[in-house]
C-alpha positions in Angstrom: 80.0 62.4 93.4 82.8 65.0 93.5 81.1 67.7 91.4 83.4 70.4 90.3 86.6 68.7 91.7 89.6 68.1 89.4 92.5 65.7 89.4 95.7 65.6 87.3 97.0 62.1 86.6 100.7 62.0 85.7 102.3 58.7 84.6 104.4 57.6 81.7 102.4 54.4 81.2 99.5 55.1 78.9 97.5 52.2 80.2 97.6 53.4 83.8 96.5 56.9 82.7 93.5 55.4 80.8 92.4 53.2 83.7 92.6 56.0 86.3 91.0 58.5 83.9 88.0 56.1 83.5 87.7 55.5 87.3 87.8 59.1 88.4 85.7 60.4 85.5 83.0 57.9 86.5 83.1 59.3 90.0 82.5 62.8 88.7 86.0 64.3 88.7 87.2 66.5 86.0 90.3 64.5 84.9 93.4 65.8 83.2 96.4 63.6 82.2 100.0 64.1 81.4 102.6 61.5 80.3 105.6 63.3 81.8 106.6 65.8 84.5 107.2 68.8 82.2 103.7 68.6 80.7 102.3 68.2 84.2 103.8 71.4 85.4 102.5 73.2 82.3 99.0 72.1 83.2 99.4 73.0 86.9 100.6 76.5 85.8 97.4 77.0 83.8 94.9 75.3 86.1 95.0 77.3 89.4 91.9 75.5 90.7 93.3 72.0 90.4 92.6 70.0 93.5 94.6 66.8 93.5 97.8 65.7 91.7 98.3 61.9 91.3 101.9 61.5 90.2 104.1 58.6 89.4 107.4 58.7 91.2 109.7 57.3 88.5 109.5 59.0 85.1 112.0 59.5 82.3 112.3 63.3 82.5 111.4 64.9 85.8 110.9 62.4 88.6 107.9 62.6 91.0 109.7 64.5 93.7 110.9 67.2 91.3 107.3 67.5 90.0 106.1 67.7 93.6 108.4 70.5 94.7 107.6 72.6 91.6 103.9 71.9 91.8 103.7 73.0 95.5 105.5 76.2 94.6 103.0 76.9 91.9 99.9 75.9 93.9 100.5 75.5 97.7 97.0 74.1 98.2 97.4 71.3 95.7 97.2 67.8 97.4 99.7 65.5 96.0 99.5 61.7 96.0 102.6 59.7 94.8 102.4 56.4 92.8 105.3 54.1 93.5 106.5 50.6 93.0 107.4 48.5 96.0 111.1 49.0 95.5 110.8 52.8 95.9 108.5 53.0 99.0 111.3 54.7 101.0 111.6 57.4 98.3 107.8 57.8 98.4 107.9 58.2 102.2 110.7 60.8 101.8 108.4 62.7 99.3 105.9 63.3 102.2 108.6 65.4 103.8 108.4 67.7 100.8 104.6 68.0 101.1 103.1 64.9 99.5 99.8 64.0 101.2 100.2 60.2 100.8 101.4 57.5 98.4 100.1 54.3 96.9 102.0 51.3 95.6 101.7 49.5 92.3 99.8 47.4 91.6 97.2 49.4 93.4 93.7 48.6 94.7 91.1 50.9 93.1 89.0 51.3 96.3 92.2 52.2 98.2 93.3 54.8 95.7 89.8 56.3 95.5 89.8 56.6 99.3 93.3 58.2 99.4 92.3 60.7 96.7 89.0 61.5 98.5 91.0 62.2 101.7 93.5 64.3 99.8 90.6 66.3 98.4 89.3 66.9 101.9 92.7 68.1 103.0 92.9 70.5 100.1 89.4 71.9 101.1 90.3 72.3 104.7 93.6 74.1 103.8 91.7 76.5 101.6 89.0 77.2 104.2 91.6 77.8 106.9 93.5 80.2 104.7 90.3 82.0 103.7 89.3 82.3 107.4 92.6 83.8 108.3 92.4 86.2 105.4 88.8 87.1 106.5 90.0 87.9 110.0 92.9 90.0 108.7 90.6 91.8 106.3 88.0 92.4 108.9 90.5 94.0 111.3 92.9 95.3 108.7 94.0 98.7 109.9 93.5 100.4 106.6 89.9 99.2 106.5 89.0 100.9 109.8 86.5 103.5 108.5 88.0 106.9 108.2 90.2 108.7 105.7 90.9 111.9 107.5 94.5 113.0 108.2 94.2 112.3 111.9 93.1 108.7 111.1 96.0 108.2 108.6 98.3 109.1 111.5 96.7 106.3 113.5 97.1 103.8 110.7 100.8 104.6 110.4 101.4 103.9 114.0 99.4 100.6 113.9 101.4 99.5 110.9 104.7 100.2 112.5 103.9 98.6 115.9 101.8 95.6 114.8 104.7 93.1 114.5 106.6 94.2 117.6 106.0 92.8 121.1 105.9 96.2 122.7 103.2 96.9 125.2 100.8 99.5 123.8 98.5 102.0 125.4 95.5 103.1 123.3 94.0 106.4 124.4 90.8 108.2 123.4 87.4 109.2 124.6 84.7 106.6 125.1 83.3 105.3 121.8 86.3 106.2 119.6 87.0 102.5 118.7 89.9 101.6 121.0 89.1 97.9 120.9 88.9 97.9 117.1 92.4 99.4 117.0 93.7 96.7 119.5 92.2 94.0 117.2 93.8 95.6 114.2 97.2 95.5 115.8 96.7 91.8 116.8 95.4 90.6 113.5 98.2 92.3 111.6 100.8 90.8 113.8 102.7 87.5 114.0 100.3 86.5 116.8 97.2 86.7 114.5 96.5 83.0 114.6 96.6 82.9 118.4 93.9 84.2 120.8 92.8 87.8 121.2 91.3 88.1 124.7 89.5 91.3 125.8 88.7 92.3 129.4 86.8 95.3 130.6 88.5 96.2 133.8 85.7 98.5 134.9 83.0 95.8 134.5 84.4 93.6 137.3 84.9 94.1 141.0 88.6 93.8 142.2 88.2 90.3 143.7 86.6 88.9 140.5 88.9 90.8 138.2 91.9 89.1 139.9 90.4 85.7 139.3 89.5 86.5 135.7 93.0 87.7 134.9 95.1 85.1 136.8 92.7 82.2 137.3 92.2 80.4 140.5 92.7 77.0 142.2 90.0 74.9 143.6 88.9 76.1 147.0 90.7 79.5 146.7 87.5 81.2 147.8 83.9 80.5 148.4 82.4 79.2 145.1 85.8 78.1 143.6 84.6 74.6 143.0 87.4 73.8 140.5 90.6 75.1 139.0 90.0 77.9 136.4 92.5 79.3 133.8 92.7 83.0 133.8 92.7 85.4 130.8 96.5 85.6 130.8 96.7 81.8 130.3 93.9 81.8 127.7 95.8 84.6 125.8 99.1 82.7 125.8 101.1 83.5 122.6 98.3 85.9 121.6 97.2 89.3 122.8 95.4 90.4 126.0 93.4 93.7 125.7 92.7 95.4 129.0 90.1 98.1 128.4 89.6 100.9 131.0 92.9 100.1 132.7 92.6 103.3 134.7 89.7 101.8 136.7 92.0 99.1 138.2 92.7 99.4 141.9 96.2 100.3 143.2 96.6 96.8 144.7 95.8 95.2 141.3 98.1 97.6 139.6 101.0 96.2 141.6 100.1 92.7 140.4 99.9 93.8 136.8 103.2 95.6 137.1 104.8 92.3 138.2 103.4 90.4 135.3 104.6 93.0 132.8 108.1 93.0 134.4 108.6 89.3 135.0 106.1 87.6 132.5 105.1 85.3 135.4 102.1 85.0 137.8 100.3 82.6 140.1 96.6 81.7 140.1 94.6 82.9 143.0 95.1 80.5 145.9 98.0 78.8 144.0 101.7 78.5 144.7 102.9 77.3 141.2 104.4 80.1 139.2 103.2 80.2 135.6 105.1 81.8 132.7 103.4 83.5 129.8 104.0 84.8 126.4 101.3 87.5 126.0 101.4 90.8 124.2 99.4 93.3 126.3 97.4 96.2 124.9 95.7 98.5 127.4 93.2 101.3 126.8 91.8 104.2 128.7 89.6 107.3 128.3 91.1 109.0 131.3 94.1 111.4 131.6 96.6 109.0 133.1 99.1 111.8 133.8 96.6 113.5 136.1 95.7 110.2 137.7 99.4 109.6 138.4 99.8 113.2 139.9 96.8 112.5 142.1 98.3 109.1 143.2 95.3 107.2 141.7 97.5 105.4 139.2 101.0 104.0 139.8 103.7 105.9 137.9 105.8 102.8 137.3 102.9 101.0 135.8 102.1 104.0 133.6 105.6 104.0 132.1 105.4 100.2 131.6 102.1 100.5 129.7 102.9 103.5 127.5 105.9 102.1 125.7 104.0 103.0 122.6 100.9 105.2 122.7 98.1 105.3 120.1 95.8 108.4 120.3 92.4 108.1 118.8 90.8 111.5 117.9 87.2 112.2 118.9 84.7 112.2 116.1 84.1 115.9 116.3 87.7 116.5 115.4 87.4 114.4 112.2 84.0 115.3 110.8 85.0 114.4 107.3 84.9 110.8 108.4 81.1 111.0 109.3 79.8 110.3 105.7 81.8 107.2 105.2 80.9 106.0 108.7 77.2 106.6 108.0 77.5 104.6 104.7 79.3 101.8 106.6 76.6 101.6 109.3 73.7 101.9 106.9 75.1 98.8 105.0 75.7 97.0 108.3 72.2 97.5 109.6 70.6 96.9 106.2 72.1 93.5 106.3 71.1 92.8 109.9 67.5 93.9 109.5 66.7 93.0 105.9 66.3 96.7 104.9 67.3 98.6 101.8 68.1 102.1 103.0 70.5 104.0 100.6 71.8 106.7 102.9 70.8 109.6 105.1 68.8 112.4 103.5 70.6 115.7 102.9 68.7 117.3 105.8 69.6 114.4 108.1 73.3 114.4 107.0 73.4 118.2 107.8 72.3 117.4 111.4 74.9 114.6 111.7 77.7 116.8 110.4 76.8 119.7 112.9 76.4 117.5 116.0 79.3 117.3 118.4 79.1 113.5 119.2 80.0 113.3 122.8 79.5 109.5 122.5 81.7 109.4 119.4 81.5 106.6 116.8 79.4 104.4 119.2 76.8 107.1 119.4 76.7 107.6 115.6 76.4 103.8 115.2 73.4 103.7 117.5 71.8 106.7 115.7 72.1 105.0 112.3 70.8 101.7 113.6 67.7 103.5 115.0 67.2 105.3 111.7 67.5 102.1 109.6 65.1 100.2 111.9 62.5 102.9 112.2 62.6 104.1 108.5 59.4 103.6 106.5 59.9 100.4 104.4 59.0 102.4 101.3 61.6 105.0 102.0 65.2 105.0 100.7 66.6 107.4 103.2 67.0 108.1 107.0 65.2 111.4 107.7 65.8 113.9 110.5 62.7 112.8 112.5 64.2 109.3 112.9 67.3 110.6 114.7 67.6 110.6 118.5 66.0 113.7 120.2 69.4 114.9 121.4 70.7 115.3 117.8 67.6 117.0 116.7 67.6 119.3 119.7 71.3 120.2 119.3 70.5 121.6 115.9 67.7 123.8 117.2 69.9 125.2 120.0 72.8 125.9 117.6 75.0 123.4 119.3 
């Protein structure tokens, strides 16, 4: 039973239309019919949810290939199956180059045509799901949906929009908790690399020896415990984006290796001799003052200039307090969904505290505070109240901070 699925049958022979109509109607399809190509295109134009087009190849007005081309322009997701006589099989095969899913020859076997249509329907479903997934990813990380409408954030959006489709290396700068990885993802998912991997690595979370293996991979026996070959993050991110968070925490020796990769787009696995090429867009992030680190010989000047071809500066939350209310609304909705709660917002007294607090932990700290408030709130209450906020936020108000 193909409940809710529709098929358009196009054939200038009335008998064929009647037989196919009866067969597919019995199987639960919503069946539409047309005796010529012009009428078929009229139906396709007014039926955006049409799933399958079953179309005769030879017809007196528009032939099947002409219908196919126009139909695919109107509805790219439409799965098209051509009906052909034995003498025009080559033409039917050619039609597949123009986007036809399959073809069937006259006189056709009913079980065969039902199977082909079923497969065409599945192909249409998979195409639609894949497109929806890509749109969801783009929507989730779309730069203009990063929460915040302050002037400072609009400046950030403009930069992201301009650089997303370039291959330039980008350095995202800002205090801890300002959302640097979210910006990196926004750049990736709004670029031509969106369908390829986005790989994130926290450089501060790994010791140098392990970081090298994580980034470049290793060969079997390269060190104790290397029981097999392992692909590194550069390989995994091929044709996509590699995000190196807390880049300032990388040792000077590792900085040399990263510089070579950026310059030559090549590397070797740990313990290996084979040089591997890569096509990776690199985005790095730091909360440190790299100019000071360079002056103190803690960060290589040549790597610094390689990384900061384009810089994105994220302002701290205390410098864009007008973004706190929409952020609170966003996090309340998020944690309501995660915890099955129905909190509406923060109470006026609570919001007053949130607006006055300086947020040394930035958006991450605000997110944690709202999660705490949603989880601890009385089930009968509709608001987060001041007593549910972390002690540091309550204390800051009392001290006038």
